[in-house]
Each structure stands twice: as C-alpha cells, then as structure tokens.
C-alpha positions as CSV (number, residue, x, y, z in Angstrom):
1,M,-2.7,-11.4,43.9
2,T,-2.1,-8.2,41.9
3,E,1.7,-9.4,41.6
4,L,0.3,-12.2,39.8
5,I,-1.5,-10.3,37.4
6,R,1.4,-8.2,36.8
7,I,3.7,-11.1,36.4
8,G,1.2,-12.4,34.0
9,I,1.1,-9.1,31.6
10,L,4.6,-8.6,31.9
11,T,5.2,-12.2,30.6
12,I,2.8,-11.9,27.5
13,L,4.1,-8.4,26.6
14,G,7.7,-9.8,27.0
15,S,6.4,-12.8,25.2
16,Q,5.5,-10.7,22.3
17,A,8.7,-8.2,22.0
18,S,10.8,-11.3,21.8
19,Y,8.7,-12.9,18.9
20,F,9.1,-9.3,17.7
21,I,13.0,-9.6,17.6
22,L,12.8,-13.5,16.7
23,L,10.7,-12.3,13.5
24,I,13.2,-9.5,12.6
25,L,16.3,-11.9,13.0
26,L,14.7,-15.5,11.6
27,Y,11.2,-14.3,9.5
28,G,10.5,-17.3,7.7
29,T,11.1,-20.0,10.2
30,M,9.4,-18.2,12.8
31,M,6.2,-17.7,10.9
32,H,6.4,-21.0,9.8
33,W,6.6,-22.4,13.4
34,Y,3.5,-20.0,14.2
35,E,1.8,-21.6,11.3
36,W,2.3,-24.9,12.6
37,S,1.2,-24.2,16.2
38,T,-2.2,-23.2,15.2
39,F,-5.1,-25.1,13.6
40,P,-6.2,-23.7,10.3
41,S,-10.0,-24.4,11.2
42,P,-10.3,-25.5,14.6
43,T,-13.5,-27.6,15.0
44,N,-13.4,-28.4,18.8
45,L,-13.1,-26.6,21.8
46,F,-9.5,-27.8,22.1
47,E,-7.7,-26.6,19.0
48,K,-9.7,-23.5,19.8
49,T,-8.1,-22.7,23.0
50,V,-4.7,-23.6,21.5
51,N,-5.3,-20.9,18.9
52,I,-6.4,-18.2,21.5
53,L,-3.4,-18.7,23.6
54,T,-1.4,-19.0,20.9
55,A,-2.6,-15.7,19.5
56,L,-2.3,-14.1,22.9
57,V,1.3,-14.7,23.6
58,F,2.5,-14.3,19.9
59,G,-0.2,-13.1,17.6
60,L,0.5,-9.1,17.6
61,A,3.8,-10.2,15.9
62,Y,2.6,-13.1,14.0
63,W,0.0,-10.0,12.5
64,A,2.8,-7.7,11.8
65,G,4.8,-10.3,10.3
66,L,1.5,-10.7,7.9
67,K,1.4,-7.0,7.0
68,V,5.4,-7.0,5.9
69,K,5.0,-10.5,4.1
70,K,5.0,-8.9,0.4
71,Q,8.3,-6.8,1.3
72,K,11.4,-7.3,0.2
73,W,13.5,-9.3,2.4
74,Y,15.9,-6.3,3.3
75,I,13.3,-3.9,3.9
76,R,11.0,-5.9,6.1
77,P,13.3,-5.8,9.1
78,M,13.1,-2.0,8.8
79,H,9.2,-2.4,8.7
80,L,9.3,-5.0,11.7
81,I,11.5,-2.6,13.9
82,G,9.1,0.2,13.1
83,Y,6.1,-2.0,14.7
84,L,8.5,-3.2,17.5
85,I,9.2,0.7,18.6
86,V,5.5,1.2,18.4
87,Y,4.6,-1.8,20.2
88,T,7.2,-1.1,22.9
89,I,5.5,2.2,23.5
90,L,2.4,1.2,23.4
91,A,3.2,-1.8,25.7
92,M,4.7,0.5,28.1
93,I,2.0,2.7,28.2
94,A,-0.5,-0.2,28.5
95,F,1.5,-1.4,31.3
96,K,1.8,1.9,33.2
97,L,-2.3,2.3,32.9
98,I,-2.8,-1.4,34.2
99,N,-0.6,-1.2,37.2
100,S,-1.8,2.0,38.0
101,V,-5.2,0.5,38.4
102,L,-3.8,-2.3,40.4
103,I,-2.3,0.1,42.9
104,Y,-5.4,1.9,43.2
105,L,-6.8,-1.5,44.0
106,E,-4.4,-2.7,46.6
107,R,-4.4,0.4,48.5
108,N,-8.3,1.0,48.5
109,V,-9.8,-2.3,47.8
110,F,-7.7,-4.9,49.2
111,L,-7.1,-4.2,52.4
C-alpha cells in the first residue's frame, strides 16, 4: 500500500517538473493547453473535479507561468528555470519527508 502512495507522489511531482520543462520550451502553447483543459467558472461537481485534478497535476507550473507572463520572451525561460530549480529542491525534500513517514509506518504499524 505504501508503495502505491510513493508511486502516486512521484507521479504528481514528476508531472509538475515535466510541465515546467515544457513551459520553458513551449510557453505559449502550454499555457493555452492548461487554460483549455480547465473550466473558467465551474458550476457542477464534474467541472470542479476536473479543475482540481488538473491543478493537482499541473497547477504549480501553470502558476509559475502566470507569474512570469509579463516578462520579455527571452527573460521568461530564465525565471522559469529558477522556479524549476526551487521546485526540484522542495520536491526532493517533501518526498524524503513523506518517504520517511511511510517507512516508519511500514516498520511499526503495518506488521
């Protein structure tokens, strides 16, 4: 069970990182694809669920893309690379912390 949790966390963290890389390479296209894949003002449960899942998988990279939107086209990738470096460091720390909790639970709770 804990292995599935690890795989899920790594999948989410990896998709965010890959979306960051795609934003660096194809900024305009990836921003439009994110906006096309979400509903601007969700009215029912289905639309809200789609927005939540999309934000969970790609939301942090999209947020960083919005932060650098007004920068010049040649400065934008440098800012996004900075965001990617900070995200990578924080993602590693978060995964290590969650992994240590999962290891503790495996050894002491799930006998």
